[in-house]
LUMFIGU-919450 format. One record per atom (N, C-alpha, C): x, y, z; residue in three letters. Coordinates in steps of 0.1 Angstrom, whole numbers, plus 5000, padded with zeros to 4 digits. Example, Ala and Ser with C-alpha at 12.3 -4.5 7.8 and 13.67 -1.06 7.14 Angstrom:
513249435078ALA;512349555078ALA;513249675078ALA;512849785071SER;513749895071SER;512950005079SER;
// end
This chain:
369945823235MET;370345873222MET;371845823219MET;372045793206PHE;373345743202PHE;374245853198PHE;375445863202TYR;376445953198TYR;377745883193TYR;378045903180PRO;379145833174PRO;380545883178PRO;380645993187TRP;381946043191TRP;381946063206TRP;383146043212PRO;383246063227PRO;383346203231PRO;382246273233ILE;382246413236ILE;382846443249ILE;382646353259HIS;383246373272HIS;384746383272HIS;385346323262ALA;386846323262ALA;387446453256ALA;386646543251LEU;387146663245LEU;387546763256LEU;388446853254PRO;388846953264PRO;387847063264PRO;387647123276GLY;386947243280GLY;385947303270GLY;386447413263LEU;385547493254LEU;385147413243LEU;386047323238LEU;385647233226LEU;384547143230LEU;384647093243ARG;383547003247ARG;382247073249ARG;382247193254ASP;381047273255ASP;380347303241ASP;381247333232ALA;380747363218ALA;380147233212ALA;380847113214ALA;380346993209ALA;378946953215ALA;378846973229VAL;377546943235VAL;376447033230VAL;376747163228ALA;375747253222ALA;375347203208ALA;376347163200LEU;376047123186LEU;375146993187LEU;375546903196ARG;374846773197ARG;373346803201ARG;373146893211ASP;371846923215ASP;371046983204ASP;371647073196ASP;370947133184ASP;370547023174ASP;371346933171VAL;371046833162VAL;369946743168VAL;370046703180ARG;369046623187ARG;367646693187ARG;367646823190ASP;366346893190ASP;365746903176ASP;366646923166ALA;366146933153ALA;365546803148ALA;366246683152PHE;365646553148PHE;364346533155PHE;364146573168ARG;362946553175ARG;361846643170ARG;362146753165ALA;361146853160ALA;360746823146ALA;361546743138GLN;361146723124GLN;359946633123GLN;359146673113VAL;357846603111VAL;357846533098VAL;357346413098TYR;357246323086TYR;355846303082TYR;355346383073PRO;353946383069PRO;353446243065PRO;354246163059LEU;353846033054LEU;354145913064LEU;354645953076GLY;355045853085GLY;356545823084GLY;357145773094TYR;358645763094TYR;359045613093TYR;359845583084VAL;360445443082VAL;361945453085VAL;362345423097PRO;363845433100PRO;364745363090PRO;364345253085SER;365245173076SER;365445253063SER;364445333059HIS;364645413047HIS;365845513049HIS;365845573061ASP;366945663064ASP;368245593064ASP;368245473071GLY;369545403071GLY;370045353058GLY;369045313049MET;369445273035MET;370145393028MET;369445513029ARG;370045623022ARG;371445663028ARG;371545653041GLY;372845683047GLY;373945593042GLY;373745453042LEU;374845363038LEU;375045383023LEU;374045403015MET;374245413001MET;374945552997MET;374745653005THR;375545773003THR;377045753006THR;377345663016LEU;378745633018LEU;379345563005LEU;378445472999GLY;378945412987GLY;379245502975GLY;378345602974VAL;378545712964VAL;379845792966VAL;380045832979VAL;381245902982VAL;382445822979VAL;382445692983THR;383545602980THR;383845592965THR;382745572957ALA;382845562943ALA;383445682936ALA;383245802942HIS;383745922937HIS;385245942940HIS;385745852949VAL;387245842951VAL;387845742941VAL;387145622940SER;387645522931SER;386445432928SER;385945442915HIS;384745362912HIS;385045212913HIS;386245172912THR;386545032913THR;386344972926THR;386245052937LEU;385945002950LEU;384444972952LEU;383545052946VAL;382145032947VAL;381545042933VAL;381744952924PRO;381344972910PRO;379844982909PRO;379044912918GLY;377644912917GLY;376945042922GLY;377745132927ALA;377145252933ALA;376345332923ALA;376545312910VAL;375745382900VAL;374245342902VAL;374045222906LEU;372645172908LEU;372045242920LEU;372845292930TYR;372245372941TYR;371645492936TYR;372145552926ILE;371545682920ILE;370145642915ILE;369945532908ASP;368645492904ASP;367745472916ASP;368245412926LEU;367345392938LEU;367045522945LEU;367945612945PHE;367645742951PHE;366545812943PHE;366645802930PHE;365545872922PHE;364245802924PHE;364245672925VAL;362945602928VAL;362345642942VAL;363245652952ALA;362745682965ALA;362245832966ALA;363045922959SER;362646062959SER;361246082953SER;361046012941ALA;359746032934ALA;358645962942ALA;358945852949TYR;357945792957TYR;357445882969TYR;358445952975TYR;358046042986TYR;357246162981TYR;357746222970ILE;357046332964ILE;355646302960ILE;355446192953THR;354146152949THR;353246122961THR;353846062971GLY;353046042983GLY;352546172989GLY;353446272989LEU;352946402994LEU;351846462986LEU;351946452973LEU;350946502964LEU;349646422966LEU;349646292968LEU;348446222971LEU;347846262984LEU;348746292994ARG;348246333007ARG;347546463006ARG;348046552998ASP;347446682995ASP;346046662989ASP;345946572980ILE;344646542973ILE;343646482983ILE;344146402992ASP;343246343002ASP;342746443012ASP;343646533016LYS;343246623027LYS;342546753022LYS;342846793010HIS;342346923005HIS;341646912991HIS;341646792986GLY;340946772973GLY;341646832961GLY;342846872963ARG;343646932952ARG;345146932957ARG;346046962948ILE;347446982951ILE;347647132954ILE;348247152965ARG;348547292969ARG;349947322964ARG;350047382952PHE;351247402945PHE;352147502953PHE;351647602958ARG;352447702965ARG;353147632978ARG;352347562985GLU;352947502997GLU;353947392993GLU;353747322982PHE;354647222978PHE;355947282974PHE;355947382966TYR;357247442962TYR;357947522973TYR;357147572983ALA;357847632994ALA;358547533002ALA;357947413004ARG;358647303011ARG;359847253004ARG;359747242991ARG;360947202983ARG;362047302984ARG;361747432983PHE;362747532984PHE;363447532998PHE;362647523008ALA;363247523022ALA;364147403024ALA;363847283018ARG;364547163020ARG;365847173012ARG;365847223000ILE;366947202990ILE;367847322989ILE;367347442988VAL;368147562984VAL;369047612995VAL;368647623008PRO;369547683017PRO;370847603019PRO;370847473020PRO;372147403021PRO;372947413009PRO;372347412997LEU;373047422985LEU;373747562984LEU;373047672988LEU;373647802989LEU;374847802998LEU;374747743009LEU;375847743019LEU;377047673013LEU;376847553007MET;377947483001MET;378647562990MET;377847622981LEU;378347702970LEU;379147822975LEU;378647882986ALA;379348002991ALA;380647962997ALA;380647843004ALA;381947793009ALA;382947752998ALA;382347692987TYR;383247652976TYR;383847782969TYR;383047882967VAL;383548002961VAL;384648072970VAL;384348072983LEU;385248142992LEU;386548062993LEU;386547932994VAL;387847852995VAL;388547872982VAL;387847872970THR;388547892957THR;389248022957THR;388548122961TRP;389048262961TRP;390348272970TRP;390348202982LEU;391448212991LEU;392548122987LEU;392248002983LEU;393347902982LEU;393547852967LEU;392547862959ARG;392647802945ARG;392247902935ARG;392748022934PRO;392348122924PRO;392748072910PRO;392048122899PRO;391048232900PRO;389648192904PRO;388948292908VAL;387648272914VAL;386448272904VAL;386748342892LEU;385648352883LEU;385048222878LEU;385948122874PRO;385347992870PRO;384547932881PRO;384947952894ALA;384147892905ALA;382747962906ALA;382748092903LEU;381448162903LEU;380548112892LEU;381148092881GLU;380448032869GLU;379847902872GLU;380647812879ARG;380147682882ARG;378947692893ARG;379147782902ALA;378147802912ALA;376847852906ALA;376947942896ALA;375747982889ALA;375047872882ALA;375847792875ILE;375247672868ILE;374447582878ILE;375147552889ALA;374547462899ALA;373247522904ALA;373347652908LEU;372147722914LEU;371047742904LEU;371347742891GLY;370347752881GLY;369747612877GLY;370247512884TYR;369747372882TYR;369747332867TYR;370847362861VAL;371047312847VAL;372347232846VAL;372847192857ALA;374147122857ALA;374146992849ALA;372946922849ASN;372846802842ASN;373046812827ASN;372446912821TYR;372646932807TYR;373947002804TYR;374447092813TRP;375647152811TRP;376747052810TRP;376646952819TYR;377746842819TYR;377746772806TYR;376546752799VAL;376546692786VAL;377346762776VAL;377246892775PHE;377846962764PHE;379147032768PHE;379447062780ASP;380647122785ASP;381047072798ASP;381546952799PRO;381846892812PRO;382946962819PRO;383847022812LYS;385047082819LYS;384647192827LYS;383647272823THR;383247392831THR;382647352844THR;381947242846ILE;381247212858ILE;381947112866ILE;383147072862GLU;383846952867GLU;383946952883GLU;384347062889ASP;384547062903ASP;383247022912ASP;382147062907ILE;380847032914ILE;379946962904ILE;380446872896GLY;379646802887GLY;378546712893GLY;378746682906HIS;377746592912HIS;376346662913HIS;376346802911THR;375046872912THR;374146842900THR;374546752891TRP;373646712880TRP;372446642886TRP;372646562897THR;371546492902THR;370546592908THR;371046702914LEU;370146802920LEU;369346872909LEU;369946892897SER;369246952886SER;368146862881SER;368446732880THR;367446632875THR;366246632885THR;366546632898GLU;365546632908GLU;364646762907GLU;365346872906GLU;364647002906GLU;363747012893GLU;364246962882GLN;363346962870GLN;362146872871GLN;362346762879PHE;361246672882PHE;360246752891PHE;360746822901TYR;359846892910TYR;359046992903TYR;359647062893LEU;358947162885LEU;357847102877LEU;358146992870LEU;357246942860LEU;356146842866LEU;356546762876TRP;355646652880TRP;354346692887TRP;354346792896PRO;353046822903PRO;351946862893PRO;352246942884LEU;351146982874LEU;350846862865LEU;351846782861THR;351546662853THR;350746572861THR;351046542873PHE;350346452881PHE;348846502884PHE;348746632886ALA;347346682888ALA;346546662875ALA;347046682864LEU;346346652851LEU;346046502850LEU;346946422853LEU;346646272852LEU;345646232862LEU;345646282874VAL;344646252884VAL;343246302879VAL;343246422874LYS;341946472869LYS;341346382858LYS;342246322850ARG;341846242839ARG;341446102843ARG;342246042852PHE;342145902855PHE;341645872869PHE;341745972878GLY;341545942892GLY;342745862898GLY;342645842911VAL;343745752917VAL;343245612915VAL;343545552903THR;343145422899THR;344245352893THR;343945232889TRP;345045152881TRP;345245212868TRP;344345282862ARG;344545352850ARG;345645462851ARG;345645522863LEU;346745622866LEU;348045552866LEU;348145442873VAL;349345362873VAL;349845332859VAL;348845282850GLY;349245252837GLY;349745372829GLY;349145492831ALA;349645612824ALA;351045652828ALA;351345642841ILE;352645672846ILE;353645572841ILE;353345442841CYS;354245342835CYS;354445362820CYS;353445412813ALA;353545432799ALA;354545552797ALA;354545652805ILE;355545762805ILE;356945702807ILE;357045622817ALA;358345562821ALA;358845472809ALA;357945392803ALA;358345312792ALA;358845402780ALA;358145512777ALA;358545602766ALA;359945662769ALA;360245702781ILE;361545752784ILE;362645652783ILE;362345532787TRP;363245412786TRP;363545392771TRP;362445382763ALA;362645362748ALA;363445472742ALA;363245602746TRP;364045712741TRP;365445692744TRP;365845652756ARG;367245622759ARG;367845512751ARG;367045412749VAL;367545302741VAL;367845342726VAL;366945432721ALA;367045482708ALA;368345562707ALA;368645642717LEU;369845722717LEU;371145632718LEU;371045532726VAL;372145432726VAL;372445372712VAL;371345332706LEU;371545272692LEU;371945372682LEU;371745502685ASP;372145602676ASP;373545652679ASP;374245592689GLY;375545622691GLY;375845742701GLY;374845772709ALA;375045882719ALA;376145842729ALA;376945952733GLU;377945922743GLU;377345912757GLU;378145862766TRP;377545822780TRP;377045942787TRP;377746062786ARG;377246182793ARG;375846212789ARG;375546202776ARG;374146242772ARG;373146142778ARG;373546022780LEU;372645922785LEU;372545922801LEU;373645962807TYR;373745942822TYR;373246062829TYR;373346182825THR;373046292833THR;371746372829THR;371246352817ALA;370146432812ALA;368846382818ALA;367946482821PHE;366646452827PHE;365846362818PHE;365846392805ASP;365046312796ASP;365446172794ASP;366646132799THR;367145992798THR;367145922812THR;366946002823ARG;366945942836ARG;365545942843ARG;364546002837ALA;363346022843ALA;362445892844ALA;362845792837ASP;362145662839ASP;362245612853ASP;363345632860ALA;363445592874ALA;362545672882ALA;362445802880LEU;361545882887LEU;360145842885LEU;359745812873MET;358345772870MET;358045642877MET;359045552878ALA;358845422885ALA;358545452899ALA;359245542906GLY;358945582920GLY;357545632921GLY;357145712912CYS;355745772912CYS;354745662911CYS;354945572902ALA;353945462900ALA;353945372913ALA;355045352920MET;355145282932MET;354245342943MET;354345482944ALA;353545542954ALA;352045522952ALA;351545532939VAL;350145512936VAL;349745362938VAL;350645272935VAL;350345132937VAL;350145102952VAL;351045152960LEU;350945122974LEU;349745192980LEU;349245292974ARG;347945352978ARG;346745262974ARG;346845202963LEU;345745112958LEU;345844972964LEU;346944932969VAL;347144802975VAL;347544822990VAL;346544852998PRO;346844893012PRO;347444773020PRO;348244803030HIS;348744693039HIS;347544623046HIS;347544493045GLY;346544413051GLY;345444363042GLY;345344423030ALA;344344393021ALA;344544253015ALA;345844213013TYR;346244093007TYR;347244013016TYR;346743943026PRO;347643873036PRO;348743793029PRO;348443723018ALA;349543643012ALA;350643733007ALA;350343853002LEU;351343942997LEU;352144003009LEU;351444033020ASP;352044083032ASP;353043983038ASP;352743853037ARG;353643743042ARG;354843733033ARG;354743773020LEU;355843753011LEU;356943853014LEU;356643973018TRP;357744073019TRP;358844033028TRP;358643983040PRO;359743943049PRO;360643843042PRO;360043753034ASN;360843643028ASN;361843703017ASN;361643823013LEU;362543883003LEU;363743953009LEU;363843953022ALA;364944033029ALA;366243973025ALA;366443843027TRP;367743783024TRP;368143793009TRP;367243753000PRO;367543762986PRO;367943912982PRO;367244012988LEU;367544142984LEU;368844182990LEU;369144143003LEU;370444173009LEU;371544113000LEU;371443982996LEU;372443922988LEU;372643992975LEU;371444032969TYR;371544092956TYR;372244222957TYR;371844312966TRP;372444442967TRP;373944432971TRP;374244342980GLY;375644322984GLY;376444282973GLY;375944192964THR;376744142953THR;376844242942THR;375744302938VAL;375844402927VAL;376644522931VAL;376744562943THR;377544672948THR;378944662943THR;379544532944PHE;380944512941PHE;381244452928PHE;380144402921LEU;380444322909LEU;379644382897LEU;378944492898PHE;378144532887PHE;378844572875PHE;379944652876TRP;380744702864TRP;382044632864TRP;382644612852PRO;384044572852PRO;384944682856PRO;386144652860ALA;387044752866ALA;387444862856ALA;387244832843ASP;387644932833ASP;386545022829ASP;385345022836GLY;384345112833GLY;383045052829GLY;382045132826PRO;380645082824PRO;380445032810PRO;379444952808SER;378944912795SER;377744982791SER;377444992778MET;376245052773MET;375044972777MET;375244852782ASN;374044772786ASN;373344832798ASN;374144912806TYR;373544982817TYR;372345072812TYR;372645142801TYR;371645232796TYR;370545162788TYR;370845042782LEU;369844962775LEU;368844902785LEU;369344832795PHE;368444762804PHE;368944762819PHE;370244792821GLY;370744772834GLY;370144862845GLY;369944992841SER;369345082850SER;368045042855SER;367145002846MET;365844962850MET;365744822857MET;366444722851VAL;366344592855VAL;367144562868VAL;368344632868CYS;369244602880CYS;369144702891CYS;368644822888GLY;368544932898GLY;367144972902GLY;366345002892VAL;365045062895VAL;364144952901VAL;363944842894LEU;363044742899LEU;363444682913LEU;364744642914PRO;365144592928PRO;364944702938PRO;365144832934GLY;364944942943GLY;363544952948GLY;362644932939ILE;361144932943ILE;360944822953ILE;361444702950LEU;361244592959LEU;361844622973LEU;363044672974VAL;363644692987VAL;362944802995VAL;362544912988LEU;361745012995LEU;360444963000LEU;359744882992THR;358444832996THR;358544733008THR;359544643006MET;359844543017MET;360144613030MET;360944713030LEU;361244783043LEU;360044853049LEU;359144903040ALA;358044973045ALA;356844883050ALA;356844763044ARG;355644673046ARG;355944563055ARG;357144553061SER;357444453070SER;358444503081SER;358844423090SER;359744473101SER;360444353107SER;361644383113GLY;362344283120GLY;363144193112GLY;363344213099THR;364144133090THR;365544163091THR;366444083084VAL;367844113084VAL;368144253078VAL;367344283067LEU;367544413061LEU;367244533071LEU;366144513079HIS;365844613088HIS;366944623099HIS;367544513103ARG;368644523113ARG;369844593107ARG;370144573094VAL;371244643088VAL;370944793087VAL;369744823081PHE;369544963078PHE;369045043091PHE;368644973101GLU;368245053114GLU;369445063123GLU;370645033119TRP;371845063126TRP;371845213129TRP;372045253142PRO;371945393145PRO;372845483137PRO;374045443134VAL;374945523126VAL;374445543112VAL;373845433107ALA;373245443093ALA;372145543093ALA;371245543103ILE;370145633104ILE;370645773105ILE;371645803114LEU;372245933115LEU;372645983102LEU;373445903094LEU;373945943081LEU;372745963071LEU;371745883073GLY;370545903064GLY;369846033067GLY;369846083079ARG;369246213082ARG;369946323076ARG;371246313074ILE;372046423068ILE;372646383055ILE;372046283048PHE;372646233035PHE;372746343025PHE;371746433024TYR;371746543014TYR;372946633016TYR;373246663029GLY;374446743031GLY;375746673028GLY;375846543032ILE;377046473028ILE;377246473013ILE;376146443006TYR;376246442991TYR;376746582986TYR;376146692991LEU;376546822987LEU;378046852989LEU;378546823000TRP;379846863004TRP;380946772999TRP;380646642997HIS;381746552995HIS;382646572983HIS;382046612971LEU;382946622959LEU;383746742960LEU;383246862964PRO;384246972965PRO;385346942974PRO;385146872985ILE;386146842995ILE;387146742989ILE;386646642982LEU;387546542976LEU;388346612965LEU;387746702957ASN;388546762946ASN;389546862952ASN;389246922963PHE;390247012969PHE;391446932974PHE;391246812980LEU;392346732984LEU;393046672972LEU;392346642962ASP;392946592950ASP;393846692943ASP;393446822944SER;394246932938SER;395646942944SER;395746892957TYR;397046892964TYR;397746762963TYR;397246672954GLY;397946542952GLY;397846442964GLY;396746452972VAL;396546362983VAL;396246222977VAL;396946122982TRP;396745982978TRP;395345942980TRP;394745862971TRP;393345842972TRP;392845772984TRP;393545682991PRO;393045633004PRO;392945743014PRO;393945833014LEU;393845943023LEU;392746043020LEU;392446063007ARG;391346143003ARG;390046093009ARG;389845963008LEU;388645903014LEU;388645913029LEU;389845883035ALA;389945883050ALA;389746023056ALA;390146123048ILE;390046263053ILE;388746323048ILE;388446303035GLY;387246363029GLY;385946323034GLY;385746193037LEU;384446143042LEU;384146203056LEU;385046203066PRO;384746263079PRO;384446413077PRO;385246483069LEU;385046623067LEU;383646653061LEU;383246563052SER;381946583046SER;380846563056SER;380946463065ILE;380046433076ILE;379946553085ILE;381146603089ILE;381146723098ILE;380546843092ILE;380846873079ALA;380146983072ALA;378646963071ALA;378246843068ALA;376746823067ALA;376146833081ALA;376746793091THR;376246803105THR;376046953109THR;377147023106LEU;377147173109LEU;376047243101LEU;375947203088SER;374847263080SER;373447233085SER;373347113090TYR;372047073095TYR;371647143108TYR;372647153117ALA;372447203130ALA;372247363130ALA;373047423121LEU;373147573122LEU;372247633111LEU;371847563101LEU;371047623090LEU;369747553087LEU;369947423083GLU;368847353077GLU;367647333087GLU;367947313099ARG;366947283109ARG;365947403111ARG;366447523109HIS;365547643110HIS;364547643098HIS;365047603086PHE;364047603075PHE;363147483076PHE;363647373081LEU;362847253083LEU;361747283093LEU;362147353103ARG;361147393114ARG;360047483108ARG;360447573099ARG;359547663093ARG;358547593084ARG;358947483077ARG;358047423068ARG;357247313075ARG;357447283088SER;356747183095SER;355747233104SER;354647163107PRO;353647203117PRO;354247223130PRO;353747313138ALA;354347343151ALA;353747253162ALA;353647123159VAL;353247033169VAL;354246923170VAL;354346873182GLN;355246763184GLN;354746633177GLN;355546573168PRO;355046453161PRO;354746343170PRO;353646273167GLN;353246153174GLN;353646033167GLN;353845923174ALA;354245803168ALA;353145743159ALA;353545703147ALA;352545653137ALA;352345503140ALA;351145463138GLN;350845323139GLN;350145283126GLN;350445163120PRO;349745133108PRO;348245113110PRO;347545173102ASN;346045143102ASN;345545183089ASN;344345133087GLY;343745143073GLY;342945273071GLY;342945373080ASN;342245493077ASN;343145593071ASN;342945623058ALA;343745723051ALA;343445863055ALA;342345883061ALA;341946023065ALA;342846063077ALA;343345973085GLN;344146003096GLN;345646013092GLN;346146133091ILE;347546143087ILE;348346153100ILE;349146043102GLN;349946033114GLN;351446053111GLN;352246093120VAL;353646103118VAL;354346043130VAL;355546003128ALA;356345933138ALA;357446023144ALA;357646003157ALA;358646073163ALA;360046023159ALA;360946103153PRO;362146043149PRO;363046003161PRO;363845903159ARG;364645853169ARG;366045823164ARG;367045843172PHE;368445803168PHE;368545653168PHE;368045593178ARG;368145443180ARG;366845383180ARG;366245343169PRO;364945283169PRO;364945153176PRO;364045133185GLU;363845003192GLU;362844923185GLU;363044793185PRO;362044703179PRO;360644723185PRO;359644733176ALA;358344763181ALA;357444643177ALA;356344633184ALA;355444523181ALA;354844533168ALA;354544663164LYS;354044693150LYS;355044773143LYS;355244743130PRO;356144833123PRO;355544963119PRO;356445073119ASP;355945203115ASP;355945213100ASP;354845183093LEU;354845163079LEU;354545293071LEU;354145393078GLY;353945523072GLY;352945523061GLY;353245603050PHE;352345613039PHE;352045483032PHE;353045393032ALA;352945273024ALA;351845183030ALA;351445203043SER;350445123049SER;349045163047SER;348845283042ARG;347545343042ARG;346645283030ARG;345345273033GLN;344445223023GLN;344045333014GLN;343645293002ALA;343145392992ALA;342045472998ALA;342045602995ALA;341045693000ALA;340445762988ALA;339145802989PRO;338545882978PRO;339346012977PRO;339246072964LEU;339946192962LEU;339546312970LEU;338346302974ASP;337846412982ASP;338146392996ASP;338146293001ALA;338446283015ALA;339946343017ALA;388945602924VAL;389245592911VAL;390345662905VAL;389945612899ASN;391345632895ASN;391345752885ASN;392445832886GLY;392545952878GLY;392046062887GLY;392146192883PRO;391746302891PRO;390246292895PRO;390046332907ALA;388646322913ALA;387746412905ALA;388146522900ARG;387246612893ARG;386746552880ARG;387546452875GLN;387046382863GLN;386046272866GLN;385846252879ARG;384946142884ARG;383646202890ARG;383146312886SER;382046372892SER;380746292888SER;380846192879MET;379846102876MET;380245962882MET;379245892888ILE;379645762893ILE;380245672882ILE;381345622885GLY;381945522876GLY;382745572865GLY;382945702864ARG;383745762853ARG;384945822859ARG;
// end
């Protein structure tokens, strides 16, 4: 197992506490279950892109393309959620709404509550008055931060990054029922893909209409109704990969490894060159989000799931990246309140990053070890996960044992993306002003 810190060098009691924490995290990772199969490179990708988002919230000029990471996160989230819904339909013939929402609650709400409690407590002790902090916490916990930021950005500024959580939660509330109705009407067929793509196109067209009508960037950037096209693209991706199983088209399977270098060069270039230093262009809302973020995001997620051993796998299966990907949600939750706290004391931006990023990782690790793992354990089957192997039988739901340091395998762990289709029955300026990427 890989440990990114020299625990043996710590003194006495501190070393014992670090060992106990390390063991808690290791046990939690080993106990975690991945119903759709485990793709280590997906975790690594999320970990490294989270670092890009944190850096952009210090200075967007350092990582101007990090805005596209948000598009990719939305695609990945919708892909995983739709995969879970398809799995429910395969196993039970229907979507089990109660279990779905219980899993989402267990995954999302406890760490958010912990972060908000810490934010209110620190504000009360060190940055009074506390009432505005309580108001911000209520907005975030009500999952309306995305629209609140549109109409009253000053109120939510300290934790403005929670707009993404609001957008995701609104998607979780609306999509399962919508998907169930679409499946009932079209089945898991290409007509279903067409219907989802039509919804995505309508949302994209709505955003373009708002741009042409002169809407400001906050209305376009944070609102669910202008960002859901990326989510719909991820949903369509999940259905397409179910309809086009791994191995059904050998020529297509041979294509994916060949995309590794072009995708690496693309994402490496766009990360640093996507926006000019003085801020974003409205072209991002017209076509940049979809063409530069969503579609390349679909390609990289699919390539990582349907191949192995490429340069991108070597980058994203770096053990530190996988570790960060396991706790990326916690890092994202904690980073902006910590950065804003440092900024309120006038800390120079390089020091904000040098101090704030490690503190965010420590807070996320503690949250995972002391809180989240208990809820994750509750929502997971009480069986030790078995390693997944790609095969064409969709009725066999296999999961992979999570590892800190994935070793090269003869067969890639392709997870859900490998399954065949199955019948339905079977910066600059104050940090608090930069709670949006690039602003």
